[in-house]
C-alpha positions in Angstrom: -4.4 -7.0 33.5 -4.9 -5.5 30.0 -6.4 -7.3 27.6 -4.2 -7.3 24.4 -5.1 -6.7 20.7 -3.3 -8.0 17.7 -3.3 -5.5 14.8 -2.4 -7.0 11.8 -2.0 -5.7 8.3 -1.1 -7.5 4.6 -0.6 -6.8 1.2 0.3 -8.6 -1.8 1.1 -7.2 -4.8 1.5 -9.4 -7.6 2.8 -7.4 -10.9 3.6 -9.8 -13.7 1.0 -7.5 -14.3 1.2 -6.5 -11.0 -1.0 -8.1 -7.8 -1.6 -6.1 -4.2 -3.7 -7.3 -1.9 -6.9 -5.4 -0.6 -10.2 -6.7 0.2 -13.9 -5.4 0.2 -16.4 -3.3 -1.0 -17.6 -0.4 0.8 -21.5 0.8 1.5 -23.6 -1.7 -0.4 -27.0 0.4 0.4 -25.2 3.8 -1.0 -24.3 3.0 -5.0 -21.1 4.6 -6.3 -23.1 7.2 -8.6 -25.2 8.1 -5.4 -21.8 8.9 -3.5 -20.1 10.7 -6.3 -23.3 12.8 -6.5 -23.0 13.4 -3.0 -19.5 14.7 -2.5 -18.1 14.0 1.0 -16.7 17.3 3.1 -13.1 15.3 2.8 -12.8 15.6 -0.5 -10.6 13.1 -2.6 -7.7 15.2 -3.5 -7.4 16.6 0.3 -7.5 12.7 1.0 -5.1 11.7 -1.4 -2.6 14.3 -0.1 -2.8 13.6 3.4 -2.4 10.2 2.8 0.4 10.5 0.8 1.9 12.7 3.5 1.3 9.6 5.9 3.2 7.3 3.5 6.0 9.2 3.1 6.2 9.8 6.8 6.2 5.9 7.1 8.5 5.3 4.3 11.4 7.4 5.9 10.7 6.0 8.9 10.8 2.1 7.4 13.8 3.1 5.6 15.7 4.7 8.4 15.3 1.5 10.3 15.8 -0.8 7.1 18.8 0.5 5.6 20.3 -1.2 2.3 17.1 -3.6 2.7 14.1 -3.8 0.4 11.1 -1.8 1.6 7.6 -2.8 0.4 4.3 -1.6 2.0 0.9 -0.7 1.7 0.5 3.1 3.3 -3.3 2.7 2.2 -3.7 -0.5 4.1 -2.2 0.7 7.1 -3.8 4.0 7.2 -7.1 2.4 6.2 -7.1 -0.1 9.4 -5.7 2.5 11.6 -9.0 4.8 10.9 -11.1 1.6 11.3 -9.6 1.1 14.8 -10.1 4.6 15.8 -14.0 4.4 15.3 -13.5 2.3 19.2 -11.0 4.7 20.1 -11.7 7.8 22.4 -9.7 10.8 24.0 -6.7 11.4 23.6 -6.1 7.7 22.0 -8.4 9.0 19.5 -6.6 12.0 18.7 -3.0 10.4 18.7 -4.3 7.8 15.6 -5.9 10.9 14.0 -3.3 13.1 14.1 -0.6 10.5 13.4 -2.5 9.6 10.1 -2.0 13.3 9.5 -5.0 14.6 9.9 -5.7 18.3 11.4 -8.9 18.0 13.8 -9.0 21.5 13.7 -9.9 21.5 10.3 -11.1 18.3 9.4 -14.0 16.4 12.0 -13.6 12.9 12.9 -16.6 12.1 11.6 -15.6 13.7 8.0 -12.3 11.5 8.4 -14.4 8.2 8.5 -16.9 9.3 5.8 -14.0 10.2 3.6 -12.1 6.7 3.8 -15.6 5.1 3.5 -15.8 7.2 0.1 -12.6 6.4 -0.9 -13.1 2.5 -0.7 -15.8 3.0 -2.6 -14.2 4.4 -5.5 -11.2 2.4 -5.3 -13.5 -0.7 -5.5 -15.3 0.3 -8.5 -15.0 -2.2 -11.2 -12.4 -1.9 -13.6 -11.7 -3.2 -17.5 -8.8 -5.5 -16.4 -8.0 -3.9 -12.8 -9.1 -5.4 -9.7 -8.8 -4.0 -6.4 -10.7 -5.1 -3.3 -9.9 -4.0 0.3 -11.4 -4.4 3.4 -10.9 -5.0 7.7 -11.7 -8.2 9.8 -11.7 -8.2 13.4 -11.6 -11.1 15.3 -13.0 -11.1 19.2 -12.4 -13.2 22.4 -15.7 -15.1 22.6 -16.1 -13.9 26.0 -16.5 -10.5 25.2 -19.5 -8.8 23.2 -18.8 -6.1 20.1 -20.9 -2.9 21.0 -23.8 -2.7 18.3 -22.8 0.9 17.8 -19.5 -0.3 16.7 -20.4 -3.0 14.5 -23.1 -0.8 12.5 -20.1 2.2 12.0 -17.7 -0.5 11.4 -19.8 -2.2 8.2 -21.3 1.0 6.8 -18.0 3.1 6.8 -15.5 0.5 6.5 -17.5 -3.0 5.6 -15.9 -4.6 8.4 -17.3 -7.6 10.3 -16.2 -9.1 13.6 -16.2 -12.6 14.4 -16.0 -14.3 17.6 -12.8 -16.4 18.5 -11.5 -18.8 21.1 -8.4 -17.2 21.9 -8.0 -19.8 24.9 -6.7 -22.0 21.8 -4.5 -20.2 20.2 -3.2 -22.9 17.9 -6.6 -23.4 16.6 -7.3 -19.1 16.5 -4.2 -18.7 14.7 -4.8 -21.1 12.0 -8.4 -19.9 11.6 -6.9 -16.2 11.1 -4.0 -17.7 8.6 -6.5 -19.7 6.9 -8.6 -16.3 6.2 -6.0 -14.1 5.5 -4.4 -17.0 2.7 -7.7 -16.9 1.3 -8.0 -13.1 0.8 -4.6 -12.8 -0.5 -5.3 -15.5 -3.2 -2.3 -17.6 -1.3 0.1 -14.7 -1.5 0.6 -14.6 2.5 0.1 -17.6 3.8 1.5 -17.4 7.6 0.5 -13.9 8.5 0.4 -14.9 12.2 3.8 -17.0 13.6 2.4 -17.1 17.2 -0.8 -16.3 19.5 -1.0 -16.4 23.2 -4.2 -17.3 25.4 -3.8 -13.4 26.6 -4.6 -11.8 23.3 -8.2 -10.7 23.1 -9.0 -9.2 20.0 -7.0 -9.3 16.0 -7.4 -6.7 13.6 -7.0 -7.9 10.3 -6.7 -5.3 7.2 -5.7 -6.4 3.7 -5.3 -5.0 0.4 -5.6 -7.0 -3.2 -4.7 -5.2 -6.4 -4.5 -7.3 -9.6 -3.8 -5.3 -13.0 -1.9 -5.8 -16.3 0.4 -3.6 -18.0 -1.1 -1.3 -20.9 2.0 -1.9 -22.8 3.2 -5.3 -21.7 7.1 -6.9 -21.5 7.8 -9.0 -24.0 9.2 -12.7 -22.3 11.5 -13.2 -25.3 13.3 -9.9 -24.2 13.9 -10.9 -20.6 17.7 -11.7 -20.3 20.2 -12.3 -17.5 22.1 -9.0 -16.2 24.0 -7.2 -13.3 22.0 -5.1 -10.9 24.2 -2.9 -8.9 23.6 -3.0 -5.2 26.7 -0.5 -4.7 30.0 0.5 -6.0 31.4 -2.9 -5.2 28.7 -5.3 -5.1 26.0 -6.7 -7.8 23.9 -9.4 -8.3 22.5 -11.2 -11.5 18.7 -10.5 -12.1 16.2 -11.5 -14.8 16.2 -8.3 -16.8 13.0 -7.1 -18.8 13.5 -5.0 -21.5 11.0 -2.3 -23.5 12.0 -1.3 -26.9 10.4 1.8 -28.4 8.1 2.4 -25.3 5.9 6.0 -25.4 5.2 6.5 -21.9 5.2 9.3 -19.3 8.4 10.2 -18.3 10.4 13.1 -16.5 13.7 14.0 -15.5 13.8 15.9 -12.1 17.2 17.5 -12.2 16.2 19.2 -8.9 16.5 15.7 -7.3 18.9 13.9 -10.1 16.3 11.4 -10.4 14.1 9.6 -13.8 10.8 9.4 -13.2 8.5 7.2 -15.5 4.9 6.2 -15.0 3.7 2.9 -16.6 0.2 2.5 -16.6 -2.0 -1.0 -16.0 -5.3 -1.3 -17.8 -7.9 0.7 -16.0 -7.5 3.6 -13.1 -3.9 2.3 -11.7 -0.3 3.2 -12.5 3.1 2.5 -11.1 5.9 5.3 -10.8 9.2 4.0 -11.0 12.0 6.8 -9.8 15.7 6.1 -10.4 17.8 8.6 -8.6 21.5 9.5 -9.9 24.2 7.2 -8.0 24.7 8.4 -4.6 21.6 10.2 -4.8 19.1 7.8 -3.0 19.5 9.5 0.2 18.7 13.4 -1.1 15.5 11.5 -2.6 14.3 9.9 0.4 14.8 13.3 2.1 12.9 15.1 -0.4 9.7 13.3 -0.5 6.8 15.4 0.3 2.8 15.2 -0.9 4.3 18.3 -3.3 6.7 15.9 -4.6 4.5 13.6 -5.6 2.3 16.7 -7.3 4.9 17.9 -8.9 6.4 14.5 -10.8 2.9 14.2 -11.9 2.3 17.7 -13.3 5.9 17.1 -15.0 5.6 13.8 -16.6 4.7 13.8 -20.4 4.5 11.1 -23.1 7.7 10.7 -24.6 9.1 7.6 -26.5 11.9 5.8 -24.5 14.0 3.8 -27.2 15.1 1.1 -24.8 13.5 0.8 -20.9 14.8 -2.1 -18.8 13.3 -3.1 -15.5 14.2 -6.1 -13.4 11.9 -8.9 -12.4 11.6 -9.7 -8.9 9.8 -10.8 -6.0 10.3 -9.4 -2.7 8.6 -9.4 0.8 8.8 -8.1 4.0 7.6 -8.5 7.7 7.4 -5.4 9.8 6.5 -5.2 13.7 5.2 -1.6 13.5 4.4 -0.7 17.0 7.8 1.3 17.3 7.6 3.1 14.0 3.8 4.1 14.6 4.9 5.6 18.1 7.7 7.5 16.2 5.1 9.2 14.2 3.3 10.2 17.2 0.6 7.0 17.9 1.8 5.9 21.4 -1.0 5.7 23.8 -3.1 2.9 22.3 0.1 0.5 22.8 0.0 1.3 26.6 -2.1 0.8 29.6 -3.7 4.4 28.9 -5.2 3.1 25.7 -8.8 3.5 25.3 -10.8 1.4 23.2 -13.7 1.1 25.0 -15.7 2.3 22.2 -15.3 -1.5 20.6 -16.3 -4.1 23.5 -17.2 -1.2 26.3 -13.9 -3.0 28.3 -11.7 0.0 29.1 -8.4 -2.5 29.5 -8.2 -3.0 25.7 -5.1 -1.9 24.1 -3.0 -3.0 21.0 0.3 -5.1 21.8 1.2 -6.1 18.2 1.0 -4.5 14.8 2.4 -6.8 12.0 2.4 -5.7 8.4 3.4 -8.4 5.7 3.7 -7.6 1.9 4.4 -8.9 -0.9 5.8 -7.6 -4.3 5.9 -9.4 -7.6 7.1 -7.7 -10.9 7.2 -9.4 -14.1 6.1 -9.4 -17.8 2.3 -10.2 -18.7 3.3 -12.8 -21.0 -0.2 -13.4 -22.7 -1.3 -10.0 -22.9 2.1 -9.3 -24.8 -0.1 -8.7 -28.0 -1.5 -5.1 -26.2 1.4 -3.5 -26.7 1.5 -2.9 -30.2 -0.9 0.1 -30.4 1.9 1.9 -27.7 4.8 1.2 -30.1 5.6 4.3 -31.9 8.6 5.3 -34.2 9.5 8.9 -35.0 13.0 10.1 -36.4 13.6 12.9 -34.2 13.5 11.1 -31.5 15.5 8.0 -32.7 18.1 10.3 -33.6 18.8 11.2 -29.5 17.6 7.9 -28.0 16.5 7.5 -24.7 18.0 4.6 -22.8 16.7 3.8 -19.0 18.5 1.2 -16.9 16.6 0.4 -13.6 19.7 -1.6 -12.4 20.7 0.4 -9.4 18.1 0.9 -6.2 14.9 2.4 -7.3 11.8 3.6 -5.8 8.2 2.4 -6.8 5.1 3.7 -6.0 1.7 1.9 -7.0 -1.1 4.4 -7.2 -4.8 5.3 -8.3 -5.2 7.8 -11.2 -9.0 8.6 -10.1 -8.1 9.1 -6.5 -4.6 9.8 -6.4 -4.3 7.6 -3.3 -0.8 5.7 -3.0 -1.8 1.8 -2.9 1.8 0.6 -2.4 5.3 1.7 -1.9 8.4 0.1 -2.5 12.3 0.6 -2.5 14.1 -2.2 -4.6 17.9 -2.2 -3.2 18.3 -5.9 -4.0 15.6 -7.8 -6.4 17.1 -11.2 -5.2 16.3 -10.8 -1.6 13.4 -12.0 -0.4 
């Protein structure tokens, strides 16, 4: 009988400023400065492009399977966890995971992929003035199994991940142990990651990502008011709408995709990109998402005054079973009896039975930080003659990414800010 592995991913993004989950720092033996002086063979921009390709592929599958629903997930959390899992995979199982992550194994050896993720983790975990990003994985293993020393060594060195012994013969206690761990690491944003466990489970892999940032130019809570958000041509809901006046921020009108792109920066090395397609153009925008699209937006963004910017204040959450979606991306064998995860415990009967990804995203004003916005407010007569007003009062996309590594940390589609 195959031993079952539950593979869990979780995310929390809290943006009154913004919060997103990802925990852990990598490589305590190697300083960030040493790593920067000793570039990995997979440079950051190449890895960012590959991760963006995976993010958009995953997004298209999630949007297809959840039409007209909110979508929120962390592509980095999922790719990081899969890369960590691949440390214990061999043969075709290994190839499927890495190729599903969009790596070309003839161009990028497996060892370089792991080094690249380790380097990326170190870069993301650098302390910032007002930004907190942490990420890590944890493995809970049936106490009758023994983790191979080599796997433990690589997991700790490359992914700063640890494994602990768990008695899955007592599923209720095991579930509580894992959920308590997750709740603590995600600052209570995700309290009930696992709804059920059974005594056939042999291992649970958890990955979490945590990001907390403060807008460089916070919204003034006094400007927030109730307004309509249009779900489609016939339906609307009332939402608290935040308002910015005379905000100078990077902006771009993409005529090719009939969309507005606005970047709002956090204090530190993280930004949020808001993409608002014209009425009836969401599907065109979604089908056009490629790494080149994101690069073109970033290259085209220029600071400009937006006379009035309206963004809904919202809290959305999602809960996905990822097995089918990952299979669509070519990651299949790891879920079957042919799975080879023998590099973890030496047992060839291990296979993944469940992949759960939970995410929470809260977006709002930054309250007491509002005074920091004054330096970014500018007046100019030429701009006032042609005032730009942008209203995110219909479905839009949001991408939160690290500006140093150009890595997308979170991606969301907000179709209904009231839906949770």
